[in-house]
C-alpha positions in Angstrom: -24.6 -43.0 -20.0 -27.9 -41.3 -20.6 -29.3 -40.4 -23.9 -31.9 -37.6 -24.0 -35.4 -38.9 -24.6 -36.2 -36.4 -27.4 -33.3 -37.6 -29.5 -33.8 -41.3 -28.7 -37.5 -41.3 -29.8 -37.1 -39.1 -32.9 -34.4 -41.2 -34.6 -31.4 -43.4 -33.9 -28.0 -41.9 -33.0 -26.3 -42.1 -36.4 -23.9 -40.2 -38.6 -24.4 -39.4 -42.3 -21.9 -37.9 -44.6 -22.8 -36.8 -48.1 -19.9 -35.9 -50.5 -17.8 -34.5 -47.7 -14.5 -32.8 -48.7 -12.2 -31.0 -46.4 -8.5 -29.9 -46.1 -6.0 -27.4 -44.9 -4.3 -24.3 -46.4 -5.7 -24.8 -49.9 -4.9 -28.5 -50.0 -7.8 -31.0 -50.3 -7.1 -33.9 -48.0 -10.5 -35.7 -47.8 -12.6 -35.8 -51.0 -16.2 -36.7 -51.7 -16.8 -39.1 -48.8 -20.3 -40.5 -48.5 -21.1 -43.0 -45.8 -23.7 -43.8 -43.1 -22.8 -45.0 -39.6 -25.6 -46.7 -37.9 -26.7 -46.4 -34.3 -24.3 -48.2 -31.9 -21.8 -49.2 -34.6 -18.1 -49.4 -33.9 -16.1 -48.4 -36.9 -12.3 -48.7 -37.4 -11.0 -46.0 -39.6 -7.8 -47.2 -41.5 -5.5 -45.7 -44.1 -1.9 -44.5 -44.6 -0.6 -41.3 -43.1 -2.2 -38.4 -44.9 -5.2 -40.4 -45.9 -7.6 -38.1 -44.2 -8.4 -39.9 -40.9 -7.7 -37.0 -38.6 -9.2 -34.6 -41.2 -12.4 -36.5 -41.1 -12.6 -36.4 -37.3 -11.9 -32.7 -37.1 -14.6 -32.1 -39.7 -17.1 -34.1 -37.8 -16.7 -32.0 -34.7 -16.6 -28.7 -36.5 -12.9 -28.0 -36.0 -12.3 -27.9 -39.7 -14.9 -26.3 -42.1 -16.1 -28.4 -45.0 -15.1 -27.5 -48.5 -18.2 -29.2 -49.8 -20.8 -31.7 -48.8 -23.0 -32.2 -45.8 -22.8 -33.9 -42.4 -25.9 -35.0 -40.5 -26.2 -36.2 -36.9 -29.5 -37.6 -35.8 -30.8 -36.3 -39.1 -29.9 -32.7 -38.2 -27.1 -30.6 -39.8 -23.7 -30.6 -38.1 -23.7 -28.2 -35.1 -27.3 -28.7 -34.2 -26.4 -31.0 -31.2 -23.6 -29.3 -29.4 -22.7 -32.1 -26.9 -23.6 -35.1 -29.1 -20.1 -35.9 -30.5 -17.0 -36.3 -28.3 -13.5 -36.2 -29.8 -10.3 -37.7 -28.4 -7.4 -36.2 -30.4 -4.0 -37.7 -30.9 -1.7 -37.0 -28.0 0.7 -35.0 -30.1 -2.1 -32.6 -31.0 -2.4 -31.5 -27.3 -0.3 -28.9 -25.5 0.4 -30.8 -22.3 2.2 -27.8 -20.7 -1.2 -26.0 -20.1 -1.5 -25.6 -16.3 -4.6 -27.5 -15.5 -5.4 -30.5 -13.3 -6.7 -33.8 -14.4 -10.2 -33.1 -12.9 -10.3 -29.7 -14.7 -9.6 -31.4 -18.0 -12.3 -33.9 -17.5 -14.7 -31.2 -16.4 -14.1 -29.6 -19.9 -16.3 -32.4 -21.2 -19.3 -30.7 -19.5 -18.7 -27.3 -21.1 -21.1 -27.7 -24.0 -23.8 -28.5 -21.5 -22.9 -25.6 -19.2 -22.7 -22.9 -21.8 -21.3 -19.5 -20.9 -23.4 -18.7 -17.9 -24.1 -21.8 -15.8 -21.5 -22.9 -13.2 -20.9 -26.7 -12.7 -23.4 -28.3 -10.3 -23.5 -31.5 -8.5 -24.6 -33.4 -11.6 -21.6 -32.2 -13.5 -19.2 -33.0 -10.7 -20.8 -36.5 -10.4 -20.3 -37.1 -14.1 -16.6 -36.1 -13.7 -16.2 -38.4 -10.7 -17.8 -41.3 -12.6 -15.6 -40.8 -15.7 -12.4 -40.7 -13.5 -13.5 -43.9 -11.8 -14.3 -45.6 -15.1 -10.8 -44.9 -16.4 -9.2 -45.8 -13.1 -7.6 -42.4 -12.6 -9.5 -41.0 -9.5 -6.2 -40.9 -7.6 -4.8 -38.5 -10.3 -7.6 -36.0 -10.1 -5.5 -33.2 -8.6 -2.4 -33.9 -10.6 -1.2 -31.4 -13.3 -1.9 -32.9 -16.7 1.6 -32.3 -17.8 3.1 -34.5 -15.1 1.4 -37.6 -16.3 2.7 -40.5 -18.5 1.5 -40.9 -22.0 -0.9 -43.7 -21.0 -2.3 -41.6 -18.1 -2.8 -38.6 -20.3 -4.7 -40.8 -22.8 -7.0 -42.0 -20.0 -7.7 -38.4 -18.9 -8.9 -37.5 -22.4 -11.0 -40.6 -22.6 -12.5 -39.6 -19.2 -13.2 -36.1 -20.6 -15.1 -37.7 -23.5 -17.1 -39.9 -21.1 -18.0 -36.9 -18.9 -19.5 -35.4 -22.0 -22.0 -38.3 -22.2 -21.8 -38.4 -26.0 -23.9 -40.4 -28.5 -21.0 -40.6 -30.8 -17.3 -40.9 -29.8 -14.4 -40.3 -32.2 -11.0 -41.6 -31.1 -7.9 -40.6 -33.1 -5.1 -43.2 -32.8 -5.9 -44.1 -29.1 -3.6 -47.1 -29.1 -0.5 -45.4 -30.4 2.3 -44.8 -27.8 0.4 -46.1 -24.8 1.2 -48.9 -22.4 -0.5 -52.3 -22.5 -2.7 -51.5 -19.5 -4.0 -48.4 -21.1 -4.6 -50.2 -24.4 -6.6 -52.9 -22.5 -8.6 -50.2 -20.6 -9.5 -48.6 -23.9 -10.6 -51.9 -25.4 -12.7 -52.6 -22.3 -14.2 -49.1 -22.7 -15.2 -49.9 -26.3 -17.0 -53.0 -25.0 -18.9 -50.9 -22.4 -19.8 -48.3 -25.0 -21.2 -50.9 -27.3 -23.5 -52.2 -24.6 -24.7 -48.7 -24.0 -25.4 -48.1 -27.7 -22.8 -45.4 -28.2 -21.6 -45.0 -31.8 -17.8 -45.2 -32.0 -15.2 -44.4 -34.7 -11.6 -45.2 -34.0 -8.7 -44.5 -36.3 -5.9 -47.0 -36.1 -2.8 -48.3 -38.0 -3.3 -51.8 -36.6 -5.1 -53.8 -39.3 -5.3 -56.9 -37.1 -7.1 -55.0 -34.4 -9.4 -53.4 -37.0 -10.2 -56.9 -38.4 -10.8 -58.6 -35.1 -12.2 -56.0 -32.7 -14.5 -53.9 -35.0 -17.6 -54.9 -36.9 -17.1 -52.3 -39.6 -14.0 -50.9 -41.3 -13.7 -47.6 -43.2 -10.6 -47.7 -45.4 -9.5 -44.3 -46.6 -6.9 -42.8 -48.9 -8.1 -39.2 -49.4 -11.4 -40.7 -50.3 -13.4 -43.8 -49.8 -11.6 -47.0 -50.7 -13.8 -49.5 -48.9 -16.5 -49.5 -46.2 -18.1 -52.5 -44.6 -17.4 -55.7 -42.7 -13.7 -56.4 -42.2 -13.6 -59.4 -44.4 -14.6 -57.3 -47.4 -13.2 -53.9 -46.5 -9.8 -55.3 -45.6 -9.4 -57.6 -48.7 -6.0 -57.8 -50.3 -7.2 -55.7 -53.2 -8.7 -53.0 -51.0 -5.5 -52.8 -48.9 -3.4 -52.6 -52.0 -5.6 -49.7 -53.3 -5.3 -47.8 -50.1 -1.6 -48.3 -49.3 -0.2 -48.8 -52.8 3.5 -49.5 -52.8 3.6 -49.3 -49.0 2.1 -52.8 -48.6 3.8 -56.1 -49.1 2.0 -59.4 -48.9 3.8 -62.6 -47.8 1.7 -65.7 -47.1 -1.5 -63.7 -46.3 0.4 -61.3 -44.0 0.3 -57.6 -45.0 3.4 -55.6 -44.0 2.5 -51.9 -44.1 5.6 -49.8 -44.5 4.6 -46.1 -44.2 7.8 -44.1 -44.6 6.3 -40.7 -45.2 7.4 -39.3 -41.9 11.1 -39.8 -41.1 12.0 -40.8 -37.6 8.7 -42.5 -36.9 8.0 -46.2 -36.9 5.2 -47.0 -39.3 5.8 -50.7 -39.9 2.7 -52.6 -39.2 2.8 -56.3 -40.1 -0.7 -57.7 -40.0 -2.3 -61.1 -40.7 -5.3 -60.8 -43.0 -7.9 -63.4 -42.6 
């Protein structure tokens, strides 16, 4: 996954947020968040429903304007690098009825590079083919996106992000509602991206996965609760501050009971090391 020479030599691929606040319809969801994400880091973003995880990701790709604060990528203000950050949204945020094929969805990852005038060339199509192969969905290239299973749809959006060749990848709840093989494919992808120096932020409800598979954890509840290595960021005190009455500790096991959304399963028992 190439990184342009000009960016690589100027400064590392990293993300900086200074007092970032954002929200919807007059309601502030994320407030005064200041962190730095270093080049090649893999960060698990954890917090209860409504904590600001999705709000953060949408702000980082310009889908949601900031109420205050600043975001820098490679030291430049947000929006300077159009194709630098790729975003994989939650599956429920996507209209799967849209009549496009798998290959067409993955090609959308090249649009920032194409602009409004240039047509896809052999390099674009090669990037799409490589992304399909990496996610093991080449055989689905001509299938309508709406005909796929949840796990297959997740792989398609991961392939779209790969085709973008990003320096920073944001993944919003990629492990929710997918089969075991898709979850394993996603974890394998994280390993490959780490070896390539791609910076990754992944939101998840799974504290055990956050503690065991990520070197850094960002714990949110409408603002910064903790940020750092899992051992410190996921301490009992930090989890209690983030989840409040939604967390119960029994013999070093934290049972997260998030009942804000009726009809959904938000029970997440997790062993805390």
